[in-house]
C-alpha positions in Angstrom: -78.4 -125.2 -120.6 -81.6 -124.5 -122.5 -83.7 -121.4 -121.9 -86.8 -119.8 -123.5 -86.2 -116.5 -125.3 -89.3 -114.3 -125.6 -90.2 -112.5 -128.8 -88.3 -109.2 -129.2 -91.4 -107.4 -130.4 -95.1 -108.0 -130.3 -96.4 -109.7 -133.4 -93.0 -110.6 -134.7 -93.9 -114.2 -135.3 -96.8 -113.1 -137.5 -94.6 -111.2 -139.8 -92.8 -114.1 -141.4 -92.2 -117.7 -140.7 -90.0 -120.6 -141.5 -86.8 -121.3 -141.4 -84.7 -123.2 -142.4 -81.8 -124.2 -144.7 -78.9 -125.8 -146.0 -76.2 -126.0 -148.4 -72.5 -125.4 -148.3 -70.8 -123.0 -146.0 -67.7 -122.9 -143.9 -66.7 -122.2 -140.3 -65.2 -118.8 -139.5 -61.5 -118.9 -139.8 -60.1 -119.3 -136.3 -56.5 -118.4 -135.4 -57.0 -118.7 -131.6 -58.6 -122.1 -131.3 -55.9 -123.0 -128.7 -57.4 -120.3 -126.5 -60.3 -122.6 -125.7 -59.4 -124.2 -122.4 -61.5 -127.1 -121.0 -60.5 -125.9 -117.5 -62.1 -122.6 -118.2 -64.9 -123.1 -120.8 -65.8 -120.2 -123.0 -69.6 -119.5 -123.2 -71.4 -119.2 -126.5 -75.0 -118.0 -126.6 -76.9 -119.8 -129.3 -80.6 -119.3 -130.4 -82.3 -122.4 -131.7 -85.7 -123.9 -132.5 -86.6 -126.3 -129.6 -86.7 -129.4 -131.8 -84.5 -130.7 -133.2 -82.0 -127.9 -133.1 -81.8 -127.2 -129.3 -81.9 -130.9 -128.7 -78.8 -131.4 -130.9 -77.1 -128.5 -129.2 -77.9 -130.0 -125.8 -76.3 -133.3 -126.8 -73.2 -131.4 -127.8 -73.2 -129.4 -124.6 -73.4 -132.5 -122.4 -71.1 -134.8 -124.4 -68.7 -132.9 -126.6 -68.4 -129.3 -125.6 -66.7 -129.7 -122.2 -63.6 -131.4 -123.6 -63.5 -128.7 -126.3 -63.4 -125.8 -123.8 -66.9 -124.7 -124.8 -70.1 -124.1 -122.9 -73.3 -123.5 -124.8 -76.0 -121.1 -123.4 -79.0 -122.4 -125.5 -81.9 -120.1 -126.0 -85.0 -121.8 -127.4 -87.0 -119.7 -129.8 -90.4 -120.6 -131.2 -90.7 -118.2 -134.2 -88.5 -117.6 -137.2 -87.9 -113.9 -136.9 -86.4 -113.5 -133.4 -83.3 -115.7 -134.0 -81.9 -113.4 -136.7 -83.0 -110.2 -135.0 -81.3 -111.3 -131.8 -78.2 -112.3 -133.7 -78.0 -109.0 -135.4 -78.4 -106.9 -132.3 -75.8 -109.0 -130.4 -78.3 -110.7 -128.0 -77.0 -114.0 -129.5 -73.6 -115.1 -130.7 -75.0 -117.5 -133.2 -78.2 -119.2 -134.2 -79.1 -122.6 -135.4 -82.5 -122.9 -137.1 -82.5 -121.8 -140.7 -81.9 -123.0 -144.3 -80.2 -121.3 -147.2 -83.3 -119.9 -149.0 -84.6 -118.4 -145.8 -81.1 -117.1 -144.9 -80.6 -115.4 -148.3 -84.0 -113.8 -148.2 -83.4 -112.4 -144.7 -80.0 -111.1 -145.6 -81.4 -109.5 -148.7 -84.5 -107.9 -147.2 -83.2 -107.1 -143.8 -79.6 -106.2 -144.6 -78.1 -108.5 -142.1 -74.3 -109.0 -142.2 -74.3 -112.7 -141.5 -72.2 -115.7 -142.5 -73.2 -119.4 -142.2 -71.7 -122.8 -141.9 -72.4 -126.1 -143.8 -75.7 -128.0 -143.6 -76.1 -130.1 -140.5 -79.5 -131.8 -141.1 -82.7 -131.8 -143.1 -86.2 -131.9 -141.7 -88.5 -133.1 -144.6 -91.6 -131.0 -145.3 -94.7 -133.1 -145.3 -98.5 -133.0 -145.9 -100.9 -134.3 -143.3 -104.6 -134.8 -143.1 -107.2 -135.6 -140.4 -109.7 -136.5 -143.1 -108.0 -138.3 -146.0 -106.1 -141.6 -145.7 -104.2 -141.1 -148.9 -103.5 -138.4 -151.5 -106.1 -140.1 -153.8 -108.7 -139.1 -151.2 -108.1 -135.4 -151.7 -111.0 -134.1 -153.7 -111.4 -131.3 -156.2 -111.7 -128.0 -154.5 -110.1 -129.3 -151.3 -108.9 -126.7 -148.8 -105.1 -126.8 -148.2 -103.4 -125.0 -145.4 -99.9 -123.7 -146.3 -97.2 -121.5 -144.9 -97.3 -117.7 -145.5 -93.5 -117.7 -145.7 -92.5 -117.0 -149.4 -89.2 -118.9 -149.1 -91.1 -122.1 -148.1 -94.3 -121.8 -150.2 -92.6 -123.1 -153.3 -91.2 -125.9 -151.2 -94.7 -126.9 -150.0 -96.1 -126.5 -153.5 -93.5 -128.9 -154.9 -94.5 -131.5 -152.3 -98.0 -131.2 -153.7 -96.7 -131.4 -157.3 -94.7 -134.6 -156.5 -97.9 -136.0 -155.0 -99.7 -135.3 -158.3 -102.0 -132.5 -157.0 -100.3 -129.6 -158.8 -98.4 -129.2 -162.1 -95.6 -127.1 -163.5 -94.6 -125.4 -160.3 -91.7 -123.0 -160.8 -89.3 -121.6 -158.2 -91.0 -118.1 -158.4 -94.6 -119.4 -158.3 -97.0 -117.8 -155.8 -100.0 -119.7 -154.5 -102.1 -116.6 -155.1 -101.5 -116.6 -158.8 -101.5 -120.3 -159.9 -103.2 -120.8 -163.2 -106.0 -123.4 -163.4 -103.7 -125.4 -165.7 -101.2 -125.7 -162.9 -104.0 -126.5 -160.3 -106.2 -129.0 -162.1 -108.0 -130.0 -158.9 -108.7 -126.3 -158.1 -107.3 -126.6 -154.6 -108.1 -123.7 -152.3 -105.1 -122.4 -150.4 -105.2 -120.9 -146.9 -102.0 -119.2 -145.7 -100.9 -119.1 -142.1 -97.9 -118.7 -140.0 -95.9 -122.0 -140.0 -96.2 -122.5 -136.2 -100.0 -122.4 -136.6 -100.3 -125.0 -139.4 -100.6 -127.9 -136.9 -103.7 -126.2 -135.5 -105.0 -125.8 -139.1 -104.5 -129.6 -139.5 -107.3 -130.1 -136.9 -109.6 -127.5 -138.4 -112.7 -129.3 -139.8 -112.7 -127.1 -142.9 -109.1 -128.1 -143.8 -108.5 -131.1 -145.9 -104.7 -131.1 -146.1 -101.9 -129.2 -144.2 -98.3 -128.7 -145.3 -96.1 -128.5 -142.1 -92.5 -127.6 -141.5 -90.3 -130.3 -140.1 -89.5 -128.7 -136.7 -93.2 -128.2 -136.0 -94.0 -131.8 -137.1 -91.6 -132.9 -134.4 -92.9 -130.5 -131.8 -96.5 -131.7 -132.4 -95.5 -135.3 -131.9 -96.2 -136.1 -135.5 -94.1 -138.3 -137.8 -93.6 -138.3 -141.5 -94.5 -142.0 -141.4 -98.2 -140.8 -141.0 -97.9 -138.1 -143.7 -99.7 -138.4 -147.0 -96.7 -136.9 -148.9 -93.1 -136.2 -147.8 -90.4 -134.1 -149.3 -87.4 -136.0 -150.6 -84.1 -135.5 -148.7 -82.0 -136.3 -151.8 -80.3 -133.2 -153.3 -82.4 -131.2 -150.8 -81.3 -127.5 -150.6 -83.0 -126.9 -147.2 -80.4 -128.3 -144.8 -80.3 -126.3 -141.6 -77.0 -124.7 -140.5 -75.3 -122.5 -137.9 -75.2 -118.7 -138.6 -73.2 -115.9 -137.1 -72.4 -112.2 -137.7 -69.6 -111.4 -140.2 -67.8 -109.4 -137.5 -67.3 -112.6 -135.6 -64.9 -114.0 -138.1 -62.0 -115.6 -136.2 -64.2 -116.5 -133.1 -62.8 -119.8 -131.9 -66.0 -120.6 -130.1 -68.1 -120.5 -133.3 -65.5 -122.4 -135.2 -65.4 -125.1 -132.6 -69.2 -125.4 -132.5 -69.3 -125.6 -136.3 -66.8 -128.4 -136.1 -68.7 -130.3 -133.4 -72.0 -129.9 -135.3 -70.4 -132.0 -138.1 -68.8 -134.6 -135.9 -69.4 -138.3 -136.2 -70.9 -138.2 -132.8 -73.6 -135.7 -133.8 -74.4 -137.6 -136.9 -74.8 -140.8 -134.9 -77.0 -139.0 -132.4 -79.3 -137.7 -135.1 -79.7 -141.1 -136.7 -80.4 -142.7 -133.3 -82.8 -140.1 -132.1 -84.8 -139.9 -135.4 -84.3 -143.3 -137.0 -87.4 -142.9 -139.3 -85.8 -139.9 -141.2 -87.8 -137.1 -139.6 -84.4 -135.5 -139.2 -81.6 -136.6 -141.6 -77.9 -135.7 -141.4 -76.8 -133.5 -144.3 -73.1 -134.5 -144.0 
């Protein structure tokens, strides 16, 4: 069951963007797993980005959850702020959309009391252009559209560095304070919300756009046509399931965390996105 969830407040999507995540985590300890009864499935309300997250949850809901005594009420959410806001206020039981750098920044700046599971999949960041056919075609002074989300700007900058367009990018670098020595081609950066970067790609004034994986998929793009793609090797941006700390011991969440890391889900991801636009992290 997939439903749209509207923004909790006007302009919330403009405040921050991206999501994302990865890395190690663990399911909440569950002492009452036996209470999940296939004859009377327990409902779990989960917020997720439409693609690939909600699609993965839908596969679980149709193929794995019934036998596990679980029923997922999937809420599709377009922006990156609402899922955590809704999780914090109890509107959601869990969310599935973010990676560790984003999660840690949200917990630190918003004071959320959250825990998270292990990485499920990675969506590589990528650079696209409607003008250039290769990175070599990117000229000095080119305009580059990039996310305004601090936790992902460095990620995007490293894609550019690996493509040979920038140098000496450090984890705490800001696109607003790059020295000329780090930016030898004097690229001009234009910040925007991550969900709007696909629109920027088609802006005649933009030469290159760095786009988040879930928005690549939503726009019908593929990393096969990208000019530069983030490596999935040792990638810290695997997306995972998150829940409130006060839900420790919730058998529903523990079961979903288990199912998200099942061989069936891994096979589904590999079959659905064989070109690596979504790559299992387990």
